[in-house]
TORDOTI-781838 format. One record per residue (C-alpha): x, y, z; residue in three letters; residue number from 0. Coordinates in nm, 3 decimals, decimal comma. Layout:
TORDOTI-781838
        px        py        pz   rest    nr
         X         Y         Z    ala   NUM
...
***
This chain:
TORDOTI-781838
        px        py        pz   rest    nr
     0,569     1,238    -3,366    ala     0
     0,935     1,242    -3,309    gly     1
     1,015     1,002    -3,557    asp     2
     0,814     1,187    -3,808    ser     3
     1,019     1,516    -3,751    val     4
     1,379     1,373    -3,734    ser     5
     1,548     1,050    -3,773    ala     6
     1,835     1,134    -3,560    tyr     7
     1,839     0,978    -3,192    pro     8
     1,849     1,346    -3,033    ser     9
     1,640     1,682    -3,107    leu    10
     1,758     2,039    -3,146    asp    11
     1,535     2,310    -3,028    phe    12
     1,348     2,355    -3,344    his    13
     1,295     1,989    -3,390    asp    14
     1,145     1,986    -3,034    phe    15
     0,928     2,265    -3,087    cys    16
     0,794     2,096    -3,416    ala    17
     0,728     1,781    -3,189    val    18
     0,558     1,960    -2,919    tyr    19
     0,316     2,119    -3,179    glu    20
     0,216     1,790    -3,340    arg    21
     0,158     1,634    -3,004    val    22
    -0,062     1,944    -2,878    val    23
    -0,251     1,926    -3,219    leu    24
    -0,340     1,555    -3,181    arg    25
    -0,444     1,599    -2,811    glu    26
    -0,678     1,886    -2,902    arg    27
    -0,836     1,679    -3,173    glu    28
    -0,889     1,395    -2,945    ala    29
    -1,034     1,635    -2,655    leu    30
    -1,239     1,819    -2,903    his    31
    -1,445     1,498    -2,987    his    32
    -1,502     1,437    -2,608    lys    33
    -1,604     1,795    -2,552    leu    34
    -1,853     1,782    -2,815    glu    35
    -2,002     1,468    -2,696    ala    36
    -2,058     1,626    -2,343    trp    37
    -2,218     1,929    -2,472    leu    38
    -2,453     1,714    -2,701    asp    39
    -2,554     1,494    -2,425    asp    40
    -2,942     1,544    -2,367    pro    41
    -2,916     1,417    -2,007    lys    42
    -3,045     1,688    -1,760    pro    43
    -2,784     1,808    -1,532    arg    44
    -2,840     1,999    -1,181    gly    45
    -2,736     2,343    -1,084    asp    46
    -2,414     2,217    -0,892    asp    47
    -2,165     2,328    -1,153    ile    48
    -1,874     2,190    -0,949    ala    49
    -2,031     1,855    -0,934    glu    50
    -2,092     1,878    -1,302    gln    51
    -1,741     1,957    -1,388    met    52
    -1,607     1,699    -1,168    arg    53
    -1,832     1,444    -1,366    val    54
    -1,693     1,600    -1,687    phe    55
    -1,349     1,564    -1,604    leu    56
    -1,407     1,194    -1,484    lys    57
    -1,534     1,138    -1,852    ser    58
    -1,192     1,251    -1,960    leu    59
    -1,016     0,996    -1,722    gly    60
    -0,930     1,273    -1,479    leu    61
    -1,051     1,197    -1,116    ile    62
    -1,081     1,492    -0,876    ser    63
    -1,283     1,570    -0,572    thr    64
    -1,559     1,841    -0,591    lys    65
    -1,346     2,064    -0,348    glu    66
    -1,051     2,066    -0,591    thr    67
    -1,283     2,137    -0,879    val    68
    -1,410     2,427    -0,702    thr    69
    -1,048     2,571    -0,678    glu    70
    -0,992     2,508    -1,055    met    71
    -1,300     2,697    -1,143    leu    72
    -1,189     2,981    -0,926    gln    73
    -0,826     2,967    -1,072    ala    74
    -0,986     2,963    -1,440    gly    75
    -1,215     3,271    -1,359    gly    76
    -1,530     3,029    -1,401    leu    77
    -1,686     3,033    -1,054    gln    78
    -1,996     3,223    -1,181    asn    79
    -2,032     3,068    -1,522    arg    80
    -2,228     2,772    -1,628    arg    81
    -1,942     2,597    -1,813    cys    82
    -2,185     2,489    -2,088    asp    83
    -2,007     2,604    -2,407    cys    84
    -1,673     2,482    -2,584    met    85
    -1,473     2,787    -2,470    glu    86
    -1,560     2,724    -2,091    glu    87
    -1,484     2,368    -2,107    leu    88
    -1,142     2,404    -2,260    trp    89
    -1,079     2,673    -1,980    arg    90
    -1,172     2,387    -1,722    val    91
    -0,927     2,151    -1,877    val    92
    -0,653     2,419    -1,873    ala    93
    -0,710     2,492    -1,502    ala    94
    -0,700     2,106    -1,447    his    95
    -0,366     2,101    -1,649    arg    96
    -0,223     2,419    -1,458    ala    97
    -0,257     2,231    -1,107    cys    98
    -0,216     1,865    -1,226    glu    99
    -0,539     1,785    -1,052    gly   100
    -0,412     1,880    -0,700    phe   101
    -0,569     2,119    -0,452    ser   102
    -0,371     2,418    -0,327    tyr   103
    -0,289     2,224     0,006    glu   104
    -0,176     1,922    -0,187    glu   105
     0,064     2,123    -0,384    ile   106
     0,200     2,300    -0,085    asp   107
     0,269     1,972     0,082    arg   108
     0,435     1,834    -0,203    ala   109
     0,678     2,158    -0,241    lys   110
     0,756     2,125     0,134    glu   111
     0,840     1,734     0,106    glu   112
     1,061     1,810    -0,206    his   113
     1,226     2,114    -0,020    asp   114
     1,285     1,868     0,292    arg   115
     1,446     1,602     0,076    met   116
     1,652     1,832    -0,142    ser   117
     1,788     2,068     0,142    lys   118
     2,115     1,894     0,153    asp   119
     2,180     1,923    -0,221    thr   120
     2,332     2,230    -0,382    pro   121
     2,091     2,227    -0,676    ser   122
     1,790     2,194    -0,466    arg   123
     1,701     1,899    -0,677    phe   124
     1,584     1,575    -0,508    ile   125
     1,800     1,268    -0,515    ser   126
     1,673     0,953    -0,700    ser   127
     1,757     0,742    -0,386    gln   128
     1,518     0,922    -0,163    val   129
     1,224     0,974    -0,401    val   130
     1,042     0,678    -0,291    ser   131
     1,059     0,795     0,081    glu   132
     0,919     1,140    -0,037    ala   133
     0,627     0,979    -0,247    leu   134
     0,508     0,768     0,020    leu   135
     0,513     1,058     0,283    ser   136
     0,258     1,230     0,054    leu   137
     0,069     0,929    -0,066    gly   138
     0,110     0,704     0,275    thr   139
     0,259     0,352     0,268    val   140
    -0,067     0,200     0,119    tyr   141
     0,078     0,327    -0,227    cys   142
     0,396     0,146    -0,205    ala   143
     0,251    -0,154    -0,420    glu   144
     0,237     0,098    -0,709    tyr   145
     0,558     0,283    -0,644    leu   146
     0,800     0,079    -0,831    asn   147
     0,570     0,104    -1,160    gly   148
     0,541     0,476    -1,106    val   149
     0,905     0,550    -1,069    ile   150
     0,988     0,313    -1,362    gly   151
     0,762     0,505    -1,599    glu   152
     1,032     0,796    -1,572    leu   153
     1,296     0,557    -1,721    gly   154
     1,599     0,399    -1,576    glu   155
     1,821     0,632    -1,779    glu   156
     1,664     0,936    -1,630    arg   157
     1,713     0,821    -1,256    leu   158
     2,084     0,736    -1,336    gln   159
     2,155     1,088    -1,463    lys   160
     2,115     1,254    -1,140    gly   161
     1,879     1,437    -0,901    pro   162
     1,504     1,521    -0,999    leu   163
     1,359     1,857    -1,024    ser   164
     1,033     1,957    -0,857    phe   165
     0,845     1,916    -1,172    tyr   166
     0,961     1,562    -1,236    glu   167
     0,871     1,495    -0,874    phe   168
     0,528     1,627    -0,923    met   169
     0,470     1,409    -1,241    ile   170
     0,555     1,103    -1,044    met   171
     0,334     1,221    -0,761    tyr   172
     0,044     1,291    -1,017    arg   173
     0,070     0,943    -1,139    arg   174
     0,059     0,795    -0,787    leu   175
    -0,220     1,016    -0,696    his   176
    -0,437     0,945    -0,998    his   177
    -0,404     0,557    -0,934    ile   178
    -0,537     0,613    -0,581    thr   179
    -0,812     0,838    -0,717    met   180
    -0,920     0,579    -0,999    lys   181
    -0,930     0,284    -0,757    thr   182
    -1,143     0,485    -0,532    met   183
    -1,376     0,615    -0,809    ala   184
    -1,407     0,268    -0,936    asp   185
    -1,527     0,128    -0,606    ser   186
    -1,754     0,431    -0,555    phe   187
    -1,930     0,368    -0,905    glu   188
    -1,971     0,019    -0,843    lys   189
    -2,165     0,083    -0,500    ala   190
    -2,358     0,387    -0,672    asp   191
    -2,618     0,165    -0,840    thr   192
    -2,868     0,441    -0,919    asp   193
    -2,606     0,685    -1,047    arg   194
    -2,701     0,977    -0,844    asp   195
    -2,359     1,035    -0,704    gly   196
    -2,450     0,939    -0,352    met   197
    -2,413     0,624    -0,168    ile   198
    -2,511     0,496     0,194    thr   199
    -2,284     0,457     0,495    val   200
    -2,311     0,080     0,447    asn   201
    -2,223     0,111     0,106    glu   202
    -1,936     0,328     0,175    ala   203
    -1,801     0,079     0,439    thr   204
    -1,812    -0,198     0,151    asp   205
    -1,604     0,037    -0,050    cys   206
    -1,338     0,080     0,214    leu   207
    -1,334    -0,304     0,267    arg   208
    -1,245    -0,352    -0,098    gln   209
    -0,952    -0,107    -0,055    leu   210
    -0,835    -0,299     0,259    gly   211
    -0,999    -0,140     0,552    phe   212
    -1,260    -0,377     0,721    thr   213
    -1,401    -0,112     0,972    leu   214
    -1,600    -0,214     1,285    leu   215
    -1,878     0,021     1,414    arg   216
    -1,652     0,203     1,663    ala   217
    -1,368     0,258     1,406    glu   218
    -1,629     0,392     1,148    leu   219
    -1,803     0,614     1,370    gln   220
    -1,495     0,779     1,480    glu   221
    -1,378     0,828     1,129    met   222
    -1,702     0,960     1,033    leu   223
    -1,663     1,226     1,322    glu   224
    -1,331     1,314     1,215    leu   225
    -1,446     1,394     0,870    thr   226
    -1,764     1,563     0,953    gly   227
    -1,992     1,322     0,829    ala   228
    -2,137     1,143     1,132    glu   229
    -2,478     1,271     1,080    lys   230
    -2,515     1,199     0,711    glu   231
    -2,718     0,900     0,602    glu   232
    -2,588     0,910     0,232    arg   233
    -2,248     1,022     0,113    leu   234
    -2,091     1,202    -0,173    his   235
    -1,763     1,090    -0,334    phe   236
    -1,569     1,366    -0,159    asp   237
    -1,694     1,227     0,185    ala   238
    -1,596     0,867     0,091    val   239
    -1,250     0,974    -0,028    tyr   240
    -1,190     1,187     0,282    ala   241
    -1,289     0,857     0,486    leu   242
    -1,027     0,663     0,288    leu   243
    -0,771     0,945     0,356    val   244
    -0,858     0,917     0,738    glu   245
    -0,847     0,527     0,730    ala   246
    -0,504     0,532     0,563    arg   247
    -0,379     0,785     0,804    asn   248
    -0,501     0,599     1,118    gln   249
    -0,445     0,260     0,955    his   250
    -0,806     0,185     1,016    gly   251
    -0,749     0,187     1,381    phe   252
    -0,928     0,408     1,642    thr   253
    -0,694     0,653     1,801    arg   254
    -0,690     0,460     2,136    ala   255
    -0,595     0,151     1,961    glu   256
    -0,341     0,314     1,742    ser   257
    -0,186     0,482     2,038    asp   258
    -0,150     0,133     2,200    asp   259
     0,005    -0,025     1,893    leu   260
     0,267     0,282     1,888    lys   261
     0,348     0,208     2,265    val   262
     0,433    -0,146     2,176    his   263
     0,651    -0,056     1,886    phe   264
     0,849     0,208     2,086    asp   265
     0,906    -0,066     2,334    ala   266
     1,072    -0,285     2,071    phe   267
     1,237    -0,045     1,827    cys   268
     1,590     0,127     1,852    asp   269
     1,674     0,478     1,921    glu   270
     1,626     0,554     1,558    asp   271
     1,272     0,447     1,557    gly   272
     1,376     0,141     1,358    glu   273
     1,296    -0,219     1,456    met   274
     1,467    -0,524     1,283    pro   275
     1,230    -0,753     1,090    asn   276
     1,341    -1,020     1,303    leu   277
     1,185    -0,879     1,610    gln   278
     0,844    -0,878     1,450    met   279
     0,756    -1,221     1,542    tyr   280
     0,852    -1,175     1,914    asp   281
     0,615    -0,848     1,903    leu   282
     0,323    -1,008     1,735    leu   283
     0,337    -1,300     2,011    arg   284
     0,359    -1,045     2,272    tyr   285
     0,041    -0,859     2,211    ile   286
    -0,141    -1,187     2,126    gly   287
    -0,111    -1,294     1,776    his   288
    -0,019    -1,638     1,735    glu   289
     0,125    -1,606     1,366    ser   290
     0,380    -1,859     1,261    thr   291
     0,704    -1,758     1,162    leu   292
     0,627    -1,829     0,778    asp   293
     0,305    -1,622     0,812    glu   294
     0,494    -1,321     0,978    val   295
     0,759    -1,341     0,677    lys   296
     0,476    -1,321     0,406    glu   297
     0,345    -1,018     0,597    leu   298
     0,701    -0,843     0,594    leu   299
     0,727    -0,926     0,237    asp   300
     0,418    -0,704     0,176    gln   301
     0,515    -0,413     0,392    val   302
     0,900    -0,370     0,372    asp   303
     0,884    -0,170     0,058    tyr   304
     1,252    -0,054     0,082    asn   305
     1,400    -0,389     0,157    his   306
     1,615    -0,254     0,444    asn   307
     1,549    -0,543     0,669    gly   308
     1,392    -0,309     0,939    thr   309
     1,053    -0,156     0,996    met   310
     0,982     0,210     1,079    asp   311
     0,645     0,290     1,238    arg   312
     0,435     0,339     0,934    arg   313
     0,546    -0,010     0,795    glu   314
     0,470    -0,150     1,127    tyr   315
     0,113    -0,012     1,149    leu   316
     0,055    -0,129     0,790    arg   317
     0,164    -0,473     0,890    leu   318
    -0,078    -0,462     1,203    met   319
    -0,357    -0,347     0,954    arg   320
    -0,287    -0,657     0,736    leu   321
    -0,284    -0,883     1,059    gln   322
    -0,617    -0,732     1,163    lys   323
    -0,783    -0,796     0,836    glu   324
    -0,663    -1,153     0,852    ala   325
    -0,810    -1,177     1,214    asn   326
    -1,146    -1,019     1,107    leu   327
    -1,180    -1,269     0,807    thr   328
    -1,097    -1,569     1,048    gly   329
    -1,355    -1,432     1,306    tyr   330
    -1,624    -1,406     1,044    arg   331
    -1,569    -1,749     0,898    asn   332
    -1,585    -1,909     1,243    ala   333
    -1,875    -1,708     1,368    trp   334
    -2,081    -1,788     1,071    cys   335
    -1,982    -2,152     1,085    ser   336
    -2,070    -2,173     1,447    ser   337
    -2,400    -2,013     1,408    lys   338
    -2,518    -2,264     1,142    met   339
    -2,400    -2,550     1,366    arg   340
    -2,542    -2,422     1,706    cys   341
    -2,844    -2,217     1,601    gly   342
    -2,970    -2,007     1,885    arg   343
    -2,752    -2,141     2,165    lys   344
    -2,566    -1,796     2,242    ala   345
    -2,299    -1,940     2,470    phe   346
    -2,209    -2,228     2,232    gln   347
    -2,211    -2,008     1,924    val   348
    -1,957    -1,793     2,094    val   349
    -1,767    -2,035     2,262    asn   350
    -1,708    -2,269     1,946    asn   351
    -1,620    -1,965     1,737    ala   352
    -1,373    -1,826     1,981    leu   353
    -1,214    -2,161     2,033    his   354
    -1,174    -2,215     1,654    ala   355
    -0,979    -1,886     1,618    arg   356
    -0,803    -1,836     1,945    leu   357
    -0,700    -2,199     1,997    asn   358
    -0,342    -2,171     2,111    lys   359
    -0,441    -2,140     2,475    his   360
    -0,787    -2,299     2,524    pro   361
    -0,754    -2,318     2,900    glu   362
    -0,681    -1,936     2,929    ile   363
    -0,951    -1,874     2,705    leu   364
    -1,209    -2,083     2,886    gly   365
    -1,124    -1,898     3,220    arg   366
    -1,153    -1,555     3,045    leu   367
    -1,488    -1,640     2,874    leu   368
    -1,614    -1,770     3,204    ala   369
    -1,585    -1,430     3,331    ser   370
    -1,756    -1,267     3,049    thr   371
    -2,115    -1,132     3,129    thr   372
    -2,433    -1,297     2,970    arg   373
    -2,531    -0,979     2,793    ala   374
    -2,204    -0,975     2,632    glu   375
    -2,238    -1,335     2,506    ile   376
    -2,572    -1,275     2,386    thr   377
    -2,462    -0,966     2,186    arg   378
    -2,177    -1,155     2,043    ala   379
    -2,387    -1,447     1,924    ala   380
    -2,634    -1,220     1,744    gly   381
    -2,397    -0,943     1,602    asp   382
    -2,070    -0,984     1,427    phe   383
    -1,924    -0,650     1,520    asp   384
    -2,000    -0,737     1,885    ser   385
    -1,832    -1,058     1,853    phe   386
    -1,536    -0,933     1,688    ala   387
    -1,487    -0,669     1,954    gln   388
    -1,506    -0,941     2,220    leu   389
    -1,254    -1,167     2,033    ala   390
    -1,017    -0,885     2,009    glu   391
    -1,041    -0,811     2,370    his   392
    -0,997    -1,174     2,459    leu   393
    -0,698    -1,187     2,212    arg   394
    -0,530    -0,898     2,412    arg   395
    -0,591    -1,047     2,734    gln   396
    -0,468    -1,402     2,669    ile   397
    -0,107    -1,294     2,647    pro   398
    -0,131    -1,121     2,976    leu   399
    -0,218    -1,449     3,113    glu   400
     0,018    -1,655     2,920    ser   401
     0,320    -1,432     2,949    arg   402
     0,367    -1,587     3,315    lys   403
     0,404    -1,905     3,143    tyr   404
     0,627    -1,798     2,862    ala   405
     0,345    -1,821     2,613    ser   406
     0,363    -2,194     2,629    phe   407
     0,036    -2,389     2,593    lys   408
    -0,088    -2,579     2,908    glu   409
    -0,005    -2,919     2,777    val   410
     0,337    -2,812     2,685    glu   411
     0,398    -2,629     3,020    tyr   412
     0,277    -2,967     3,217    glu   413
     0,490    -3,180     2,988    ser   414
     0,809    -2,985     3,078    leu   415
     0,706    -2,990     3,453    arg   416
     0,676    -3,351     3,458    gln   417
     1,026    -3,378     3,321    ile   418
     1,146    -3,126     3,565    phe   419
     0,993    -3,282     3,857    ser   420
     1,180    -3,610     3,795    val   421
     1,500    -3,416     3,871    trp   422
     1,354    -3,220     4,163    ser   423
     1,504    -3,318     4,507    cys   424
     1,381    -3,034     4,720    tyr   425
     1,042    -2,979     4,893    pro   426
     0,992    -2,662     4,699    asp   427
     1,020    -2,825     4,348    gly   428
     1,350    -2,691     4,267    ser   429
     1,646    -2,881     4,132    val   430
     2,017    -2,831     4,204    ser   431
     2,239    -2,636     3,970    leu   432
     2,434    -2,954     3,929    arg   433
     2,145    -3,149     3,803    asp   434
     2,027    -2,879     3,587    phe   435
     2,377    -2,899     3,419    leu   436
     2,316    -3,270     3,358    thr   437
     1,975    -3,175     3,209    met   438
     2,151    -2,945     2,974    met   439
     2,404    -3,187     2,849    glu   440
     2,216    -3,309     2,553    glu   441
     2,119    -2,938     2,443    val   442
     2,462    -2,779     2,484    arg   443
     2,804    -2,821     2,593    asp   444
     2,795    -2,660     2,963    val   445
     3,102    -2,819     3,102    his   446
     3,330    -2,563     2,976    thr   447
     3,402    -2,215     3,128    lys   448
     3,250    -2,040     2,838    gly   449
     2,945    -2,269     2,835    gly   450
     2,875    -2,219     3,226    arg   451
     2,920    -1,848     3,196    met   452
     2,664    -1,856     2,923    trp   453
     2,413    -2,074     3,125    leu   454
     2,438    -1,859     3,445    phe   455
     2,385    -1,529     3,245    glu   456
     2,083    -1,675     3,063    ala   457
     1,930    -1,812     3,386    leu   458
     1,958    -1,483     3,542    asn   459
     1,787    -1,321     3,258    glu   460
     1,507    -1,577     3,279    ala   461
     1,466    -1,499     3,640    arg   462
     1,400    -1,146     3,569    his   463
     1,191    -1,218     3,264    ala   464
     0,982    -1,431     3,485    ala   465
     0,948    -1,158     3,747    lys   466
     0,845    -0,894     3,483    asp   467
     0,572    -1,140     3,375    cys   468
     0,405    -1,151     3,726    gly   469
     0,597    -1,469     3,857    val   470
     0,647    -1,447     4,251    asp   471
     0,978    -1,379     4,364    asp   472
     0,998    -1,692     4,551    lys   473
     0,899    -1,912     4,228    glu   474
     1,159    -1,716     4,034    ala   475
     1,450    -1,743     4,259    gly   476
     1,744    -1,526     4,311    asn   477
     2,028    -1,451     4,078    asp   478
     2,321    -1,706     4,098    asn   479
     2,111    -1,923     4,315    ser   480
     2,250    -2,292     4,353    pro   481
     1,898    -2,392     4,315    arg   482
     1,691    -2,360     3,975    val   483
     1,322    -2,314     4,015    his   484
     1,071    -2,435     3,730    phe   485
     0,951    -2,083     3,611    met   486
     1,259    -1,960     3,530    pro   487
     1,355    -2,254     3,351    val   488
     1,037    -2,216     3,123    leu   489
     1,133    -1,851     3,034    his   490
     1,491    -1,982     2,968    phe   491
     1,340    -2,238     2,714    val   492
     1,132    -1,947     2,563    arg   493
     1,459    -1,746     2,504    gln   494
     1,638    -2,032     2,344    met   495
     1,344    -2,101     2,099    val   496
     1,337    -1,728     2,000    gln   497
     1,729    -1,723     1,964    arg   498
     1,667    -2,029     1,737    his   499
     1,416    -1,887     1,527    leu   500
     1,629    -1,562     1,461    arg   501
     1,924    -1,781     1,366    gln   502
     1,700    -1,976     1,133    val   503
     1,563    -1,656     0,972    thr   504
     1,927    -1,503     0,935    ile   505
     2,034    -1,819     0,746    lys   506
     1,734    -1,828     0,527    glu   507
     1,789    -1,455     0,428    asn   508
     2,162    -1,518     0,362    asp   509
     2,068    -1,801     0,129    val   510
     1,795    -1,616    -0,044    leu   511
     2,008    -1,320    -0,097    ser   512
     2,294    -1,563    -0,241    ala   513
     2,052    -1,708    -0,471    leu   514
     1,903    -1,394    -0,580    lys   515
     1,542    -1,476    -0,603    phe   516
     1,278    -1,217    -0,609    ser   517
     1,043    -1,178    -0,336    lys   518
     0,747    -1,309    -0,542    gly   519
     0,951    -1,622    -0,625    glu   520
     1,026    -1,664    -0,254    val   521
     0,669    -1,652    -0,158    ala   522
     0,586    -1,894    -0,420    gln   523
     0,832    -2,160    -0,318    phe   524
     0,728    -2,096     0,047    arg   525
     0,373    -2,163    -0,040    ala   526
     0,469    -2,480    -0,234    leu   527
     0,707    -2,601     0,047    phe   528
     0,420    -2,553     0,315    arg   529
     0,165    -2,747     0,073    lys   530
     0,413    -3,030     0,034    leu   531
     0,476    -3,048     0,391    his   532
     0,106    -3,051     0,482    lys   533
     0,042    -3,329     0,218    glu   534
     0,327    -3,521     0,368    his   535
     0,208    -3,515     0,725    lys   536
    -0,166    -3,614     0,598    glu   537
    -0,012    -3,907     0,412    ser   538
     0,195    -4,018     0,709    gln   539
    -0,124    -3,978     0,938    ser   540
    -0,325    -4,192     0,687    ala   541
    -0,061    -4,476     0,680    ser   542
    -0,035    -4,482     1,050    lys   543
    -0,419    -4,506     1,093    gly   544
    -0,431    -4,790     0,826    asp   545
    -0,146    -4,979     1,029    lys   546
    -0,365    -4,924     1,363    thr   547
    -0,670    -5,054     1,194    lys   548
    -0,484    -5,351     1,068    gly   549
    -0,326    -5,442     1,421    ser   550
    -0,672    -5,398     1,587    lys   551
    -0,814    -5,640     1,335    gly   552
    -0,545    -5,903     1,392    lys   553
    -0,555    -5,860     1,763    ala   554
    -0,936    -5,901     1,762    gly   555
    -0,923    -6,214     1,551    ser   556
    -0,641    -6,374     1,731    lys   557
    -0,557    -6,273     2,084    leu   558
    -0,186    -6,281     2,174    lys   559
    -0,115    -6,368     2,533    val   560
     0,235    -6,351     2,694    pro   561
     0,403    -6,664     2,768    ala   562
     0,354    -6,790     3,108    gly   563
     0,008    -6,611     3,183    arg   564
    -0,272    -6,826     3,290    arg   565
    -0,609    -6,756     3,130    arg   566
    -0,883    -6,707     3,371    ser   567
    -1,261    -6,761     3,323    met   568
    -1,272    -6,395     3,240    asp   569
    -1,047    -6,463     2,936    asp   570
    -1,269    -6,698     2,785    ala   571
    -1,545    -6,434     2,707    gly   572
    -1,495    -6,137     2,473    glu   573
    -1,206    -5,929     2,566    val   574
    -1,035    -5,638     2,399    gly   575
    -0,690    -5,667     2,243    pro   576
    -0,400    -5,644     2,492    leu   577
    -0,104    -5,404     2,446    asn   578
     0,133    -5,680     2,388    val   579
     0,269    -5,815     2,058    ser   580
     0,571    -5,984     1,919    asp   581
     0,552    -5,764     1,586    asn   582
     0,627    -5,390     1,602    glu   583
     0,371    -5,318     1,341    asp   584
     0,096    -5,463     1,558    glu   585
     0,177    -5,246     1,860    gln   586
     0,011    -4,924     1,936    gly   587
     0,164    -4,582     1,850    glu   588
     0,455    -4,491     2,085    glu   589
     0,366    -4,217     2,334    asp   590
     0,499    -3,908     2,139    pro   591
     0,565    -3,692     2,459    arg   592
     0,924    -3,598     2,504    pro   593
     1,087    -3,789     2,797    thr   594
     1,395    -3,562     2,854    ser   595
     1,468    -3,181     2,845    phe   596
     1,656    -3,207     2,515    gly   597
     1,374    -3,379     2,343    glu   598
     1,130    -3,141     2,476    trp   599
     1,334    -2,841     2,356    leu   600
     1,383    -3,015     2,014    glu   601
     1,008    -3,034     1,950    ser   602
     1,014    -2,642     1,924    phe   603
     1,325    -2,612     1,720    thr   604
     1,273    -2,890     1,484    arg   605
     1,210    -2,742     1,126    gly   606
     0,958    -2,859     0,882    gln   607
     1,030    -3,133     0,654    gln   608
     0,917    -3,206     0,331    gly   609
     0,864    -3,584     0,179    pro   610
***
């Protein structure tokens, strides 16, 4: 339209009016055909005019709730009309255009948010730097994936010119709101197979699952109560949309669960309510999630929408939602697989499924499962919701038990204890400070003033950490003691491992920043590297297996006997191969367990290597 009016790159007022008239004319022509099609449709419609007009607007690509349409009808003076003629349909479209498809409450919230963000600007316009924060405050952090596209539609040139007016802000909010409504409407329409505008509660649960919220019974029941639909068997679009809004506000958690997560976040965040991304790994381990560092990075890439390297409470709860979705998917796969293998044996079903998922601390899990009642086991074996609730309960209990042992597995814990006991020279199992300094030689230079000061401070911190986790004062020892007990050393090592992981992450972020790769490219590289690393490990295991088979075959065909050893009568019969060989390739695998403190620590700080 602009090109047909003027060949110049800019328009004066008269040219603008001419373009406006042409655009309106074309829009009216397009809408007129759709309005005629609606009026000519012979399909019978009910007496609920608001619902009819909601469906009518949906046919035009405008998604609204019935409650919002009722407000539109009142604004257009159509509350007592049938809306069955061309003029009244045009008034419905005009009423929608006047409010941009929002309810009065939503418009008031948008105005308040715009005023809050623009209060420090003399023009009362909103800065383009904070428009993302304002939009997410209205649309929740679950709209972050659409945010860049919505802001980009406004144009880079406009964003660079300066602050945005309230009307420009509303345009972006409308587009973001439309994406949310369209996604919800498409999911609802798939579930509404009989096209009566109603779906069952189970179908609504499936809709929410497609939108990222797998709700268990307790969560669903609480949200139905909060939206006033707890007694309904079938739900209208408005009720399902209200469930989605509540699920986003609560991040799919019950209020009690949400409060617990907020308490953990507050314990790790700073005074400004922000937590460095690096601490997310520690926090997840603290509350029982055994995600790897790479898995945590992938989650952070999905929720750190402003790329500032820190997390606020909204981003944290969004990440915890993603983590729970991953947990529930894993629980369901393990539960279904275990039921297929174990049939009706309730305890075996639950035991196998739990050990398949919560496998980092099998000894602790076994003790907790042994204390679970028979009724709970039976329910968990027959119903996935009950199994998921039991699994989540045990997941939260495991760190309470494992924290005492610095979250190390029992086999890791026992391995270090064996190394430590070699140096022990006291009846209580402790070692002298001098011997501990010798143990630390292959880890760090501790024979300088600075090295020893660091070690003494770190040991005191480890003693306090052990006591905070329930270790007895006698086992933890006193500050600056000439003796070093085992439990503080365990916590000392955990602190060193965490410090190493932070340093690795910082270096990785610095490298990625210098290379200027996008987050999508980084995710692809990380996935490719992990795939290659896995294939490399599998190929190494296969080659070792072939060598072992070959050595067994050689040993079985021709038994080698150490020189000077007499063969007894027992040797004449069928015997197994001896663990003796002149050829290294024919020997069994070496014991992979570390034999020194440095080797043991290195097993936790050694990075993945590709082929």
